[in-house]
C-alpha positions as CSV (number, residue, x, y, z in Angstrom):
1,X,-8.5,10.0,-17.1
2,X,-11.7,8.4,-15.9
3,X,-10.5,6.2,-13.1
4,X,-13.1,3.4,-13.6
5,X,-12.0,-0.2,-13.8
6,X,-14.2,-1.1,-16.8
7,X,-12.7,1.9,-18.8
8,X,-9.1,1.1,-18.0
9,X,-8.0,0.7,-21.6
10,X,-6.8,2.9,-24.5
11,X,-9.4,4.6,-26.7
12,X,-8.9,5.7,-30.3
13,X,-9.6,9.3,-31.6
14,X,-9.0,11.0,-34.8
15,X,-6.4,13.9,-35.0
16,X,-7.1,16.9,-37.1
17,X,-4.4,18.2,-39.5
18,X,-3.9,21.3,-37.5
19,X,-3.1,19.2,-34.4
20,X,-0.7,16.9,-36.2
21,X,2.6,18.4,-35.0
22,X,1.6,18.9,-31.4
23,X,-0.4,15.6,-31.0
24,X,2.6,13.4,-30.2
25,X,2.8,10.4,-27.9
26,X,2.9,11.5,-24.3
27,X,1.2,14.9,-24.5
28,X,-1.8,16.0,-22.5
29,X,-5.1,16.3,-24.4
30,X,-8.8,16.9,-24.0
31,X,-11.3,14.6,-25.5
32,X,-15.0,14.2,-25.4
33,X,-16.2,11.0,-23.7
34,X,-19.8,10.1,-23.2
35,X,-20.8,13.7,-23.8
36,X,-18.4,15.4,-21.5
37,X,-14.8,16.7,-21.8
38,X,-12.2,14.7,-20.0
39,X,-8.4,14.9,-19.7
40,X,-6.1,12.3,-21.2
41,X,-2.7,11.4,-22.7
42,X,-1.8,10.3,-26.1
43,X,-0.2,6.8,-25.8
44,X,0.6,6.3,-29.5
45,X,-0.2,7.5,-33.1
46,X,-1.4,4.9,-35.5
47,X,-2.5,5.1,-39.1
48,X,-5.7,3.1,-38.8
49,X,-7.9,1.9,-36.0
50,X,-9.6,-1.5,-35.6
51,X,-12.5,0.1,-33.8
52,X,-15.6,-0.8,-36.0
53,X,-17.6,2.3,-35.1
54,X,-17.2,5.9,-35.8
55,X,-14.3,7.7,-34.1
56,X,-14.5,10.9,-32.3
57,X,-12.1,13.8,-32.8
58,X,-9.4,15.0,-30.5
59,X,-10.8,18.1,-28.9
60,X,-7.5,19.9,-28.3
61,X,-3.9,19.4,-27.3
62,X,-3.5,20.9,-23.9
63,X,0.3,21.1,-24.1
64,X,2.9,19.9,-26.6
65,X,5.1,18.8,-23.7
66,X,5.4,14.9,-23.8
67,X,5.0,14.3,-20.0
68,X,4.1,10.6,-20.4
69,X,7.2,8.9,-21.6
70,X,7.1,5.4,-23.0
71,X,9.0,4.2,-19.9
72,X,6.6,5.9,-17.5
73,X,3.6,4.5,-19.4
74,X,5.0,1.0,-19.1
75,X,5.7,1.4,-15.4
76,X,2.3,2.9,-14.7
77,X,0.6,-0.1,-16.4
78,X,2.8,-2.5,-14.4
79,X,2.0,-0.8,-11.1
80,X,-1.8,-0.8,-11.9
81,X,-1.7,-4.5,-12.7
82,X,0.3,-5.2,-9.6
83,X,-2.1,-3.4,-7.3
84,X,-5.4,-4.3,-9.0
85,X,-5.9,-0.6,-9.9
86,X,-6.3,1.5,-12.9
87,X,-3.5,3.2,-15.0
88,X,-5.3,6.5,-14.6
89,X,-5.0,6.4,-10.8
90,X,-1.3,5.6,-11.1
91,X,-0.7,8.5,-13.5
92,X,-2.4,10.9,-11.0
93,X,0.3,9.9,-8.5
94,X,3.2,10.0,-11.1
95,X,2.6,13.2,-13.1
96,X,2.1,16.5,-11.2
97,X,-0.6,19.0,-12.4
98,X,0.4,21.2,-15.3
99,X,1.4,24.9,-14.9
100,X,1.4,26.6,-18.3
101,X,3.7,29.5,-17.3
102,X,6.1,27.1,-15.7
103,X,6.4,25.1,-19.0
104,X,7.4,28.2,-20.8
105,X,9.9,29.5,-18.3
106,X,11.9,26.4,-17.5
107,X,15.2,26.5,-19.4
108,X,18.6,24.9,-19.2
109,X,20.6,25.6,-16.0
110,X,23.1,28.4,-16.5
111,X,26.6,27.4,-17.5
112,X,28.2,24.1,-18.1
113,X,28.5,22.1,-14.9
114,X,31.9,20.9,-14.0
115,X,32.5,17.1,-14.0
116,X,31.7,15.7,-10.6
117,X,34.2,13.8,-8.5
118,X,33.5,11.5,-5.7
119,X,35.4,9.6,-3.0
120,X,34.0,6.1,-2.5
121,X,36.1,5.2,0.5
122,X,33.0,5.3,2.7
123,X,31.8,2.1,1.0
124,X,34.9,0.1,1.8
125,X,33.5,-1.4,5.0
126,X,30.8,-3.2,3.0
127,X,31.6,-6.6,1.6
128,X,31.0,-6.8,-2.1
129,X,30.6,-3.0,-2.4
130,X,33.5,-2.9,-4.9
131,X,31.8,-5.3,-7.3
132,X,28.5,-3.6,-6.9
133,X,29.9,-0.2,-7.7
134,X,31.6,-1.7,-10.7
135,X,28.3,-3.2,-11.9
136,X,26.6,0.2,-11.5
137,X,29.4,1.9,-13.5
138,X,29.0,-0.7,-16.3
139,X,25.2,0.0,-16.5
140,X,24.2,-3.4,-15.2
141,X,20.9,-3.9,-13.3
142,X,22.6,-4.9,-10.1
143,X,20.2,-5.1,-7.1
144,X,21.3,-4.9,-3.5
145,X,19.9,-4.9,0.0
146,X,22.2,-2.4,1.8
147,X,22.5,-2.7,5.6
148,X,24.0,0.5,7.0
149,X,26.5,0.1,9.8
150,X,26.0,1.8,13.2
151,X,26.6,5.5,13.1
152,X,26.7,5.6,9.3
153,X,26.3,8.9,7.5
154,X,23.7,7.3,5.1
155,X,22.8,10.6,3.3
156,X,26.5,10.9,2.3
157,X,26.7,7.3,1.1
158,X,23.6,7.7,-1.0
159,X,24.9,10.9,-2.5
160,X,28.2,9.2,-3.4
161,X,26.4,6.4,-5.0
162,X,24.3,8.8,-7.1
163,X,27.4,10.8,-8.1
164,X,29.2,7.5,-9.1
165,X,26.2,6.8,-11.4
166,X,26.3,10.2,-12.9
167,X,30.1,9.9,-13.6
168,X,29.2,6.7,-15.5
169,X,26.9,8.7,-17.7
170,X,23.5,7.8,-16.3
171,X,21.0,9.3,-13.9
172,X,19.7,8.3,-10.5
173,X,16.7,8.6,-8.3
174,X,16.8,8.5,-4.5
175,X,13.6,8.2,-2.4
176,X,13.4,8.8,1.4
177,X,10.3,8.6,3.7
178,X,9.8,12.2,4.8
179,X,10.9,15.8,4.6
180,X,13.4,15.6,7.5
181,X,15.3,12.8,5.7
182,X,15.1,14.8,2.5
183,X,16.7,17.9,4.1
184,X,19.6,15.8,5.2
185,X,20.0,14.1,1.8
186,X,19.9,17.6,0.1
187,X,22.7,18.8,2.3
188,X,24.8,15.7,1.3
189,X,24.0,15.9,-2.5
190,X,24.4,19.5,-3.3
191,X,28.1,19.9,-2.5
192,X,29.1,17.1,-4.9
193,X,26.3,17.3,-7.5
194,X,25.3,21.0,-7.6
195,X,22.8,21.8,-10.3
196,X,22.6,18.2,-11.4
197,X,20.2,17.4,-8.5
198,X,16.6,18.3,-8.1
199,X,14.5,17.8,-5.0
200,X,10.8,16.8,-5.1
201,X,8.5,16.7,-2.2
202,X,4.8,17.3,-1.3
203,X,5.8,20.4,0.7
204,X,6.7,22.3,-2.5
205,X,4.1,24.6,-4.1
206,X,2.5,23.3,-7.3
207,X,4.5,25.6,-9.5
208,X,7.9,24.8,-7.9
209,X,7.3,21.1,-7.9
210,X,6.3,21.1,-11.6
211,X,9.3,23.2,-12.5
212,X,11.7,20.8,-10.9
213,X,9.9,17.8,-12.3
214,X,10.2,19.3,-15.8
215,X,13.9,19.8,-15.3
216,X,14.2,16.1,-14.7
217,X,12.0,15.2,-17.6
218,X,14.0,17.4,-20.0
219,X,17.3,15.9,-18.9
220,X,18.5,19.1,-17.2
221,X,19.1,17.2,-14.0
222,X,20.9,13.9,-13.5
223,X,19.7,13.1,-10.0
224,X,16.3,13.3,-8.5
225,X,15.8,13.1,-4.7
226,X,12.5,13.2,-3.1
227,X,9.7,11.5,-1.1
228,X,7.2,8.8,-2.2
229,X,6.1,9.9,-5.6
230,X,9.6,10.8,-6.8
231,X,10.1,7.1,-7.7
232,X,7.9,7.7,-10.8
233,X,10.0,10.7,-12.1
234,X,10.6,10.2,-15.9
235,X,14.3,11.0,-15.9
236,X,16.3,10.0,-19.1
237,X,18.7,7.0,-19.0
238,X,18.0,5.9,-15.5
239,X,20.8,3.9,-14.1
240,X,20.0,3.6,-10.4
241,X,17.1,3.8,-7.9
242,X,17.7,4.0,-4.2
243,X,15.0,3.6,-1.6
244,X,16.0,4.4,2.0
245,X,14.1,2.9,5.0
246,X,11.4,1.0,3.1
247,X,9.9,-0.1,6.4
248,X,8.6,3.4,7.1
249,X,4.8,3.6,6.5
250,X,5.2,7.0,4.8
251,X,6.3,5.1,1.7
252,X,2.9,3.5,1.3
253,X,0.7,5.8,-0.7
254,X,-2.7,6.5,0.9
255,X,-4.3,7.0,-2.5
256,X,-5.6,4.4,-4.8
257,X,-4.2,2.0,-5.9
258,X,-2.1,2.3,-2.7
259,X,1.4,1.4,-4.1
260,X,4.4,1.0,-1.9
261,X,7.5,2.8,-3.1
262,X,9.7,-0.3,-2.6
263,X,7.4,-2.3,-4.9
264,X,7.3,0.5,-7.5
265,X,11.1,0.7,-7.4
266,X,11.3,-3.1,-7.9
267,X,9.0,-2.9,-10.9
268,X,10.9,0.0,-12.4
269,X,14.3,-1.7,-11.9
270,X,12.9,-4.6,-14.0
271,X,11.1,-2.5,-16.7
272,X,14.0,0.1,-17.0
273,X,16.7,-2.5,-16.5
274,X,18.5,-0.3,-13.9
275,X,20.3,-0.9,-10.7
276,X,18.5,-0.8,-7.3
277,X,19.5,-0.3,-3.7
278,X,17.0,-0.9,-0.9
279,X,18.9,0.5,2.1
280,X,18.1,1.0,5.8
281,X,19.2,0.6,9.4
282,X,16.8,-2.3,9.7
283,X,15.5,-4.7,7.1
284,X,11.9,-5.6,6.2
285,X,10.7,-9.1,5.6
286,X,9.8,-8.0,2.0
287,X,13.4,-7.0,1.3
288,X,14.7,-10.2,2.9
289,X,12.3,-12.2,0.7
290,X,13.9,-10.6,-2.4
291,X,17.4,-11.6,-1.1
292,X,16.2,-15.2,-0.3
293,X,14.8,-15.5,-3.8
294,X,18.2,-14.4,-5.3
295,X,16.7,-11.4,-7.0
296,X,18.7,-9.0,-4.8
297,X,22.0,-9.5,-2.9
298,X,23.3,-8.5,0.5
299,X,25.4,-5.4,0.8
300,X,26.5,-5.7,4.5
301,X,29.6,-5.0,6.6
302,X,31.5,-7.7,8.5
303,X,30.7,-8.4,12.2
304,X,34.0,-6.9,13.3
305,X,33.1,-3.6,11.7
306,X,29.6,-3.6,13.2
307,X,31.0,-4.3,16.7
308,X,33.6,-1.6,16.4
309,X,31.1,1.1,15.3
310,X,28.1,0.2,17.5
311,X,27.4,1.6,21.0
312,X,27.2,-0.7,24.0
313,X,23.6,-2.0,24.0
314,X,22.0,-3.7,27.0
315,X,18.4,-4.5,28.0
316,X,16.7,-4.4,31.4
317,X,13.1,-5.0,32.3
318,X,11.1,-2.7,34.6
319,X,10.7,-5.7,36.9
320,X,14.4,-6.3,37.2
321,X,15.7,-6.4,40.8
322,X,18.1,-3.6,39.9
323,X,15.4,-0.9,39.8
324,X,16.7,2.4,40.9
325,X,17.0,2.9,44.6
326,X,17.1,6.7,44.7
327,X,13.8,8.7,44.8
328,X,14.4,10.5,41.5
329,X,14.8,7.2,39.7
330,X,11.7,5.7,41.3
331,X,9.6,8.8,40.4
332,X,10.3,8.2,36.7
333,X,10.3,4.3,37.2
334,X,13.5,3.9,35.2
335,X,16.0,1.2,36.1
336,X,19.2,2.3,37.7
337,X,21.3,1.0,34.9
338,X,19.5,3.3,32.5
339,X,20.0,6.3,34.8
340,X,23.6,5.5,35.2
341,X,24.1,5.5,31.5
342,X,22.3,8.8,31.1
343,X,24.2,10.5,33.9
344,X,27.5,9.3,32.5
345,X,26.6,10.8,29.2
346,X,25.7,14.2,30.8
347,X,28.9,14.1,32.9
348,X,30.9,13.6,29.7
349,X,29.2,16.8,28.3
350,X,27.1,14.8,25.8
351,X,23.4,14.8,25.2
352,X,21.2,11.9,26.2
353,X,18.1,10.7,24.4
354,X,15.0,9.2,26.0
355,X,12.7,7.6,23.5
356,X,9.1,7.4,24.7
357,X,6.4,6.0,22.4
358,X,3.0,7.5,22.2
359,X,0.0,6.0,23.9
360,X,-3.0,4.7,21.9
361,X,-1.9,1.4,20.6
362,X,-4.6,-1.3,20.9
363,X,-3.5,-3.8,23.6
364,X,-2.9,-7.4,22.4
365,X,-3.9,-10.6,24.2
366,X,-1.2,-12.9,25.6
367,X,-1.0,-16.0,27.7
368,X,-1.3,-15.2,31.4
369,X,1.7,-17.5,32.2
370,X,4.2,-17.3,29.4
371,X,3.2,-14.1,27.6
372,X,2.9,-15.8,24.2
373,X,0.6,-13.8,21.9
374,X,-2.8,-15.4,21.4
375,X,-3.4,-16.4,17.7
376,X,-6.3,-17.9,15.9
377,X,-6.2,-21.7,15.5
378,X,-7.7,-21.4,12.0
379,X,-5.8,-18.6,10.2
380,X,-3.2,-17.5,12.9
381,X,-4.6,-14.0,13.0
382,X,-4.6,-11.9,16.2
383,X,-7.4,-12.6,18.7
384,X,-9.6,-10.2,20.6
385,X,-11.9,-10.6,23.6
386,X,-15.6,-9.8,23.5
387,X,-15.6,-9.0,27.2
388,X,-13.2,-7.2,29.7
389,X,-9.7,-8.6,30.0
390,X,-7.4,-8.1,33.0
391,X,-4.3,-6.1,32.3
392,X,-0.7,-6.4,33.6
393,X,-0.8,-5.4,37.2
394,X,-4.3,-6.8,37.8
395,X,-5.0,-9.0,40.8
396,X,-4.4,-12.8,40.5
397,X,-8.1,-13.6,40.7
398,X,-9.2,-11.1,37.9
399,X,-8.2,-13.1,34.9
400,X,-11.5,-14.6,33.6
401,X,-12.5,-13.6,30.1
402,X,-15.4,-14.1,27.8
403,X,-15.4,-15.5,24.2
404,X,-12.3,-14.8,22.1
405,X,-12.6,-14.1,18.3
406,X,-10.2,-13.6,15.5
407,X,-9.6,-10.1,14.1
408,X,-9.0,-11.6,10.6
409,X,-11.5,-14.3,10.0
410,X,-13.9,-13.8,12.9
411,X,-13.6,-17.4,14.0
412,X,-14.6,-17.8,17.7
413,X,-12.6,-19.6,20.4
414,X,-14.5,-20.4,23.6
415,X,-11.9,-22.9,24.9
416,X,-8.5,-21.1,24.8
417,X,-5.4,-23.1,25.6
418,X,-1.9,-21.6,25.0
419,X,0.0,-23.5,22.3
420,X,3.3,-22.9,24.1
421,X,2.6,-23.8,27.8
422,X,-1.0,-25.1,27.8
423,X,-2.3,-22.4,30.2
424,X,-6.0,-21.5,29.8
425,X,-6.0,-17.8,30.9
426,X,-5.1,-14.7,29.0
427,X,-4.6,-11.0,29.8
428,X,-4.2,-7.8,27.8
429,X,-0.7,-6.4,27.8
430,X,-0.6,-2.7,28.6
431,X,1.9,-0.1,27.6
432,X,2.9,1.1,31.1
433,X,3.1,4.6,32.5
434,X,4.3,7.4,30.3
435,X,7.5,9.2,31.4
436,X,7.3,12.9,31.1
437,X,9.8,15.6,30.4
438,X,9.0,17.2,33.7
439,X,9.9,14.0,35.7
440,X,13.2,13.8,33.8
441,X,13.8,17.5,34.4
442,X,13.6,16.8,38.2
443,X,16.0,13.8,37.8
444,X,18.6,16.0,36.0
445,X,18.5,19.4,37.7
446,X,20.3,22.1,35.9
447,X,20.4,20.2,32.6
448,X,18.4,21.6,29.6
449,X,15.4,19.4,28.7
450,X,13.8,19.6,25.3
451,X,11.0,17.5,23.7
452,X,10.5,16.4,20.1
453,X,7.4,14.8,18.7
454,X,3.9,15.4,17.4
455,X,3.6,18.8,15.8
456,X,6.9,20.1,17.4
457,X,9.7,18.1,15.9
458,X,13.3,19.2,16.5
459,X,15.5,18.3,13.5
460,X,19.0,18.7,15.1
461,X,20.7,19.7,18.3
462,X,24.2,20.9,19.0
463,X,26.8,19.3,21.3
464,X,26.9,19.7,25.1
465,X,24.9,18.1,27.9
466,X,21.1,18.1,27.6
467,X,18.2,15.7,27.9
468,X,16.1,15.0,24.8
469,X,12.7,13.4,25.2
470,X,11.4,12.2,21.9
471,X,8.8,9.9,20.4
472,X,10.1,7.2,18.0
473,X,11.0,8.7,14.6
474,X,11.2,12.2,15.8
475,X,14.7,12.0,17.4
476,X,16.8,15.1,16.6
477,X,20.3,14.4,15.1
478,X,23.0,15.3,17.6
479,X,26.0,17.2,16.2
480,X,28.5,14.8,17.7
481,X,26.2,11.9,18.5
482,X,24.4,11.1,21.7
483,X,26.3,9.8,24.7
484,X,23.4,7.5,25.6
485,X,19.9,6.6,24.5
486,X,17.3,5.1,26.8
487,X,14.4,3.3,25.1
488,X,11.3,3.4,27.4
489,X,7.8,1.8,27.4
490,X,8.9,-0.8,24.9
491,X,5.8,-2.9,25.4
492,X,3.8,-0.1,23.7
493,X,5.5,-1.2,20.5
494,X,6.0,-4.9,21.0
495,X,2.4,-5.6,22.2
496,X,0.6,-4.2,19.2
497,X,-1.6,-6.7,17.5
498,X,-0.2,-5.7,14.1
499,X,1.8,-8.3,12.1
500,X,4.8,-5.9,11.8
501,X,5.0,-5.0,15.5
502,X,8.3,-6.7,16.1
503,X,9.8,-5.5,12.8
504,X,8.7,-1.9,13.5
505,X,10.1,-2.0,17.0
506,X,13.5,-3.2,15.7
507,X,13.5,-0.5,13.1
508,X,12.7,2.2,15.6
509,X,15.2,1.1,18.2
510,X,18.0,0.7,15.7
511,X,17.3,4.1,14.2
512,X,17.6,5.6,17.7
513,X,20.8,3.6,18.4
514,X,22.3,4.9,15.1
515,X,22.4,8.4,16.6
516,X,24.6,7.2,19.5
517,X,28.4,7.4,19.6
518,X,30.3,4.1,19.3
519,X,31.1,2.2,22.5
520,X,34.8,3.2,22.1
521,X,33.7,6.8,22.8
522,X,31.5,5.8,25.7
523,X,28.2,5.5,23.7
524,X,25.5,3.3,25.4
525,X,22.0,2.2,24.7
526,X,19.6,0.8,27.3
527,X,16.4,-0.9,26.2
528,X,13.9,-1.2,29.0
529,X,12.6,-4.6,28.0
530,X,13.1,-8.3,28.5
531,X,16.5,-9.2,27.0
532,X,15.2,-12.7,26.0
533,X,12.8,-11.4,23.4
534,X,13.7,-11.9,19.8
535,X,13.5,-8.2,18.7
536,X,15.5,-7.1,21.7
537,X,18.2,-9.7,21.1
538,X,18.5,-8.6,17.4
539,X,19.1,-5.0,18.5
540,X,21.6,-6.0,21.2
541,X,23.6,-8.0,18.6
542,X,22.9,-5.4,15.9
543,X,21.6,-8.1,13.6
544,X,18.7,-6.8,11.6
545,X,19.4,-9.3,8.8
546,X,19.1,-12.3,11.2
547,X,15.9,-10.8,12.5
548,X,14.5,-10.4,9.0
549,X,15.5,-14.0,8.1
550,X,13.7,-15.3,11.2
551,X,10.6,-13.1,10.4
552,X,10.4,-14.6,6.9
553,X,10.7,-18.1,8.2
554,X,8.0,-17.6,10.8
555,X,5.6,-15.9,8.4
556,X,6.2,-18.7,5.9
557,X,5.2,-21.2,8.5
558,X,2.1,-19.3,9.6
559,X,1.0,-18.1,6.1
560,X,1.6,-14.4,6.6
561,X,3.0,-11.8,4.1
562,X,5.4,-11.8,2.3
563,X,5.2,-15.6,2.2
564,X,1.7,-15.2,0.9
565,X,-0.2,-12.4,-1.0
566,X,-3.1,-10.8,0.9
567,X,-5.7,-8.3,-0.2
568,X,-8.2,-6.4,1.9
569,X,-11.7,-5.3,1.1
570,X,-13.0,-2.5,3.4
571,X,-16.4,-0.9,3.6
572,X,-19.9,-1.6,4.8
573,X,-20.5,-5.3,5.6
574,X,-23.1,-6.1,2.9
575,X,-21.2,-4.3,0.2
576,X,-17.8,-6.1,0.8
577,X,-19.5,-9.5,1.2
578,X,-21.3,-9.0,-2.1
579,X,-18.1,-7.9,-3.8
580,X,-16.0,-10.8,-2.3
581,X,-18.5,-13.3,-3.7
582,X,-17.7,-12.1,-7.2
583,X,-14.0,-12.5,-6.9
584,X,-12.7,-15.7,-8.6
585,X,-9.8,-16.6,-6.3
586,X,-6.8,-18.6,-7.6
587,X,-6.8,-22.3,-6.6
588,X,-6.3,-22.7,-2.9
589,X,-7.2,-19.0,-2.2
590,X,-8.9,-18.2,1.2
591,X,-11.5,-15.7,2.3
592,X,-11.1,-14.5,5.9
593,X,-13.8,-12.6,7.6
594,X,-15.7,-10.3,7.6
595,X,-14.5,-8.7,10.8
596,X,-14.4,-5.2,12.2
597,X,-12.0,-2.8,10.5
598,X,-8.7,-2.8,12.4
599,X,-8.1,0.0,14.8
600,X,-6.3,2.9,13.3
601,X,-7.4,2.1,9.7
602,X,-9.3,4.9,8.1
603,X,-12.6,4.3,6.3
604,X,-12.7,4.1,2.5
605,X,-13.1,7.4,0.7
606,X,-16.8,8.3,0.4
607,X,-17.7,6.8,3.8
608,X,-18.0,8.4,7.2
609,X,-19.0,7.3,10.6
610,X,-22.4,8.8,10.3
611,X,-23.2,6.7,7.2
612,X,-21.8,3.4,8.6
613,X,-21.4,2.5,12.2
614,X,-19.8,-0.9,11.7
615,X,-17.1,-0.7,9.0
616,X,-15.8,-4.2,8.2
617,X,-12.9,-5.9,6.4
618,X,-12.5,-9.1,4.4
619,X,-9.1,-10.5,3.8
620,X,-8.2,-12.6,0.7
621,X,-5.1,-14.9,0.9
622,X,-3.3,-16.9,-1.7
623,X,0.2,-18.2,-2.5
624,X,2.8,-15.6,-3.3
625,X,3.2,-17.1,-6.8
626,X,-0.5,-16.4,-7.4
627,X,-0.3,-12.7,-6.5
628,X,-0.8,-11.5,-10.1
629,X,-3.7,-13.8,-10.5
630,X,-5.4,-12.4,-7.4
631,X,-4.8,-8.9,-8.6
632,X,-6.3,-9.7,-11.9
633,X,-9.3,-11.4,-10.2
634,X,-9.9,-8.3,-8.1
635,X,-9.7,-6.0,-11.1
636,X,-12.2,-8.2,-13.0
637,X,-14.5,-8.0,-10.0
638,X,-14.3,-4.2,-9.9
639,X,-15.0,-4.1,-13.7
640,X,-18.2,-6.0,-13.1
641,X,-19.1,-3.8,-10.1
642,X,-18.6,-0.6,-12.1
643,X,-20.5,-2.0,-15.1
644,X,-23.5,-2.6,-12.7
645,X,-23.2,1.0,-11.4
646,X,-22.8,-0.1,-7.8
647,X,-22.2,3.2,-6.0
648,X,-21.5,1.9,-2.5
649,X,-17.9,2.9,-1.7
650,X,-15.4,0.1,-0.9
651,X,-11.6,0.0,-0.8
652,X,-9.7,-2.8,-2.4
653,X,-6.0,-2.9,-1.4
654,X,-3.3,-5.4,-2.3
655,X,-0.8,-6.1,0.5
656,X,-2.4,-3.7,3.0
657,X,0.1,-2.2,5.4
658,X,-2.1,-3.1,8.4
659,X,-3.8,-6.4,8.6
660,X,-3.8,-7.1,12.4
């Protein structure tokens, strides 16, 4: 367990006769390496070694528990190769720390659990669901991209799918982004699965987490539910993996080698030959790319079902001529249509949701005339201005800017001309004023107002009239659904310079709309945004699949992920430039940068602002089919760097979540 690229391989040791019975493949051991004791795992027992030198002796067997199963070892190796990392780093994510007392006390659950039963009628609205469920029951490696219909009780559907797998004699793993989702999933699984399900999350204490993990390892549980790292759980006879909401950034591990849960699930579905479901309200471009390639198949409902279950969705810009005429509406600067929907919900004794994004996003540059985002002519990356830029609401004569430069490759542009309309002036798009709970309280006198966001997140609310002001992702679940949802300050999400800004906005808006009653019961959603924008239109039509298809097509044309593979190198300028020069790129590969580290991206481990005032980034780009070659080239470069004892910290990341 050394974590160094040039030592990322097995080493042979001799086993003493007294250790023979305990020293089995998969157990934890201590060995002496380069004069010091280190932790490790036994991968295999062989009669003879091809090592020409003298072998050291196994120091001791830490535990006879075989925690590293052959399947987990294969998966860890595949993940390390996919992300240009080391197997040691992957195993740190996959296997929790040992607790000796816990190993001795974990036993079989009391009694013999009764055979589970499950009603699968909830899957009937989805086309091809019957054939998919049959494939799962037959033990086939069927892979699906599941698009949940509006108002879907997705925890219940996932619990039913897991129970269906258990009835077929196999086990299942379900991964969700955060603890709030996990609590809802637990409540859905326990009534039908009972002691067969174990829940794993970072919030558990070390002992409790290890105890539950051992239950899964020893086959005492048939279903594992949990957050990010649960995807690695070595449960016997795995038949199904489900990942919910793969667009949530919580599913991207912040520790090396920075694997994404979706990609780990894809690899495990391949190595373990098990079924896979990538489900969500929205759809990521990466999931759509799997569907386009034929590796996964759609699991969607018909348009008639979607229309029947969705709320009435409309869009209205702040600049629309129907802006509220009453003083309360003007004080909050919310269009009258939005207020009408909110008041109708309150009058019907239903709660109303106001979604207000946080401030702090970096403004993006757009054409002064047509609002098209400004992109680099060389690599299509987002542009930044080296001088002050006028913002929306500035005077007509305050729109001169200095030199523009690319955030990806650093290429300057001193003669900007919009590719859409030919205009030569730009401005920075701002997020607009933030609505407050106090303003809404004045607009709805006598109605309770509560907020959810930051460190005070409300998980659920009861029925009855009330106003809920929430940041995206922190919306409480209403007992009987919201009567209306008003999505405010939408430019704060759409105008981010990040590649996934539109995709993330659609995911957030659809997630909020999922909590609203169907239009047949009066449910309404108002998006305060230009209805002509692609992301807004996809929400109005409730067409996340169409949006994802369009995203993939545009990114393919412009050379963005997932149409290409990208890797980032972050750190001090001289260190990352020297490292990039040692990487042997695949044919046609590109080096973009160095540029400033994108806003919001943390420095690599081992660096702080006092040590380096100008953290930078280099991007490497190649064809998608060359992704494994790029990962191998990065790993080889790190091997050379470690061998030369280069101690300057850098971060090497395949498919970084933030590249804008």
